[in-house]
C-alpha positions, 0 to 999 in steps of 0.5 A: 395522552397528547403532550401539552407543552406551555399550552401547546399540543397537537390539535385535537381534531379529525384532520390531525388524527388523520395527519398523525395516522398517515404519517406514522404509517409511511414514515420511519420512527426517526422521521415521525418523531423528528416531525413531531418535535418540529411541530412543538418546537415551531408552535412554541416559537410562535408562542415565543415570538407572539405569532398568531397561527393555525395550529392544524396547518403548522401540524400538516407543514411539520408532519409532512415536511420530510415525506419527500424522503420516503420511497412512496412520495419521492419523484424521480427529478423533484427536490425532496421538499417539493415532494413533500410539499406535493403530498400535503397538497394532495392530502389536504385537497382530498380533505376539502381544505380552503386552497389558500391554507393548502397554498401555505402548507405547500410553501412551508414544506417547500422552503423549510431548508431555504434559510433567510426567507421563511422568517419573513412569510406567513407564520406557518411557513416561519414556524415549520422552518423554526421547528426544523431549525431548532430540532436539526440544527440546534440554531435557537437552542438557548431560546427554549427552556430546559423544561420545553426541550425536555418535555418534547424529547420526553414525548418523541425521543431523539434516537441515540445517535440522531445527528448522524441517523438524520444525515443518513436519512437525508442521504438516503432520500437524495442519493438517487437524484443528485441533481436536484441538490443544486443549491446556493449560486451565491456560494458558487459565485464566492467560491469561484472568485474568492480563494479564501471563502469557506462554504458552510457545511450543513452537516458539520453544523448538525454535528456541532449543535448544542444538542447532546446527541 
């Protein structure tokens, strides 16, 4: 039975079922359950923020957002986010989804690790990132009720050592192409000019998040 939390559930559609089957068969259980939680937390964030969004498009964005970490969809020289976005685009085009919707999903996936921008964009773009930021970084942990968190994690469990497991999954997916990790040029400038500047650390935020594991 599909989980329903505060009216949020996986769309009961042929497209959603095909997405579920494809992603389940392609990614590890760790990434499948993570991606499923990203959908639920993103959709719940949409309800909390009174945003109007297409659940099918949000589901596609959430479920494909880490496909670029898999060997099947990892290119030699693109960022893993772009690889995942390209995989989603190919899949959706093959199902004759309108190009505007395909572009929205592509953008949502491509930007999901780029903070500060998605929240100003289309709700699907904003909510994929919201789901990722909640499940990986716990940035909005207090904004979800214990009942919401427990229901989502009960249906799609976090591994016993999820924080370390997800860091390892990221590493495994990007270690072959380190040049694609070139990041925020502003931090580079600050580090170059200000000896007191301390960079934020993604892994430290994960390990220090409000999630218990």
